[in-house]
Each structure stands twice: as structure tokens, then as C-alpha cells.
C-alpha positions, 0 to 999 in steps of 0.5 A: 165092178164088172159091166157087160154090154148085152146089146148096143143097138137102138130099137130094131137091132142091127141089122133090123129085120125090115131094114135095107139101108146100106148099113144093114145090107152090109152087115147082112153081107158080112162086109169088113168093118161091120158087126151085128148087134142086139137091142140096148141093154147092160148087165152089171155085177159087184161079185161076178155071181149076182147081176143087175140088168140095165133095161130089158131088151126084146132080145134078152133071151138071145143075150142071156144065151150068149152070156154064160154069167147069166146062166144058172150054175151047174150045181144050182137048183132046179129053177135059178137065175144069177139075174137078180134085178132089172133097172129101167131107164124108160118105157120104150118097147126096146127097153121093157119088152124083154121083161117078158122073157123073165117069167116062169115065177123067177124071183127078182126086182124091177126098179123104175120111175113111177111113171114107168111103173105105172105104164107096166101096171096098166098093161096087163101083159106084164102081170105074167110077172106075178107081184108076189114073186117079182117085186117092183120098186120106185127109183125116186129122183136123186136118191140112192137105192140099194139093189136087191132081188130074190132075197139077195143084196147085190152090193150095187146102188142106183141113183136115178135122175130125170134126163132130157127125153121124151115119153115112149112112142106108143104113149105119145099124145099128139095133142099134148105139149111135147107129146105129153112128156113128163119128168120120169119118162126118161132116166139117167142111172148112176150105178154105184158099187157100195163096198168102194163107192165106185160108180158109172153113168148109164144114159141110153136116151137122151135129147140134150146135154143140158147144164144140169146133166153136164155138171152131173157128168163132170169128171166121171169115171165112166159114161155109157151114152145115147149114140142113136144118131150121127146127124139130125136128119139122118133118118130122113136123108136115108129115106128110113123115117120122116123124123129128125133126131130131136123129134125122136128124143135123141141128141146127135153125136155130131154137130156143135150141140151134139154129144161129142162137142158137149162132152169135150170139156167134161173130163169124163175118163171113159166114154162109150156109145150104146143104143146105136141106130142101124142108120148111123155111119159109125157102125162102119169101122172104116168110116170117117165118122167112126174115126172122128168119134174115136179121135174125140176119145169115145168107144163105139159099144159092141155086144159082149164088150166088158168094162171093169171098174 
């Protein structure tokens, strides 16, 4: 099974178009230790020919152009794509907007929670993906679903589970408890290669590592995990936004309840941060924060990084 990081940044990318924070200034200037990044998405294949996307970022067209494996083959039909399915972890703009790049009546499958499928159905712009061409299938909690699309079985299965998180920003209800968040607004995914049983976890958005999640991840071979912020008040301290990490629905990397500390006893073999916000100091390869993450056994995901499992 081959996994490729298409985009490793959080919403807005890196540099973000309107952001003048120290990190964005540095990457624009070509400073050593900084790499530009597109918005969060992965691609997975069991056979190297047919691919499942994990989330569809607004940068998907750019990501496809940068990934030869996702282009039509030279001897293929006039309209063809090795992208056979997309699995969504939530309804955030930075994870669903890229679906619009996949129009042009190309058959593939969309897999998501019922909550996210209902969100797509309610917004008619997604009708550009005609239901008679692009199938939509629910990912029930804690069930294994074999993935197929365009008449092809991918040799992959997905087990979805509710992860601690928050409803998408554009769907928030300011008058409701927890802004109207419900189970299914944020999913974690376990991706399984059906022929071998090998698997990994993809959790690009997560508000906390609670007991059930910790038990699920114990001893995992590979986890791609939410790396949005380094510290709780990062966005406030940099004058970027008046929101804490908790308010945004993201657990911090650092601190006694952060992801680095929470993973320390889980015996996960490989740990890779993705969905990294432009404010996060780990984006500087020479920073003390990057060294701390690396010393704790974490890799900082980068666009184009490939992992074989």
C-alpha cells in the first residue's frame, strides 16, 4: 500500500494568500528551512494504478498536476482518471471544495458520514457531480466498507469512527450547545489493504485524544494526525484570529494534554503530522519546536511525501 501526502497544510495553505505572519513572510522570501504547502489531502493505492483520495482540498487541481500517478495514462481513454474514490473526514471547506475539480462526468465514488453527505446534498453546487455518474455512499461508524468507484474495486476498505471535533465553521449555530456539533461531523478513518490486512489511521482534524481514541490507536503501524497548532493561544498571540485551538476544534501538539504527550504511551510505530496551520512554528525546520516534535518520534508531513506500508 502506497500513501502520498498531496497537501500537508491546514485551510488557506502555506503561505496563505492574505497572511503576513512571520512564517508566511519567511516562506515567500525563500528562507532556509521553510517549504510551501497546499491544503490537506492524502492519496492511497493498493496497486499503484487506482487511487483513493482522503479529502478533496481546494488545491486538488494543483495537487493532481504535481502527482504523475494521478494523471490519465498515455494509452487511456479520451476521458479517464486513476482517481476512483474520495473519502471525506468532515464537511470543512478545505476538505470538500476540491470535489468541484472532479466534475466533467468522470465516474468515481464519494464516501462520507451521513452528516456530511446531507451537507453536500443541501448545497446544489455539488450537483455538478451528477448522481448517475458519481455515487455517494455512507460510511457507518465502526463498520468496514470496501471501496470502489467507476466500476473498479480498489483493494482497500475504510473503517470510519467518530472523532472528537466540531461542526464545519460555515454550519455553526451560535445559539446551540457546542455550535450544533454532532457525531459524524468529524471522522477518523482507518484505511485497510484488504489483501494483507495492513492498515493506517488518518485523523486530520481532532479536538482531543480521549480514552476511546487512545485505545483505538494503541500499537498502530502508522498514524497521520492533526498538526494544526503548536499551542492553544497561537493564533491570538500572533494577532491572526481571536480563537483558541480548542475553539477551532483542534488539539495542540504541545502541552500535557497535547498530541505529542498523549501519543507517548500508545506505541504507534510511525507518526506524521498533517493539516499544519501557517502559524505553527514547526513549519520552520530549524525551530526548537520542530526539534521537539522530531525527538518525540514525529515526522512533519510535507507535500509529496510518500510512505509505503
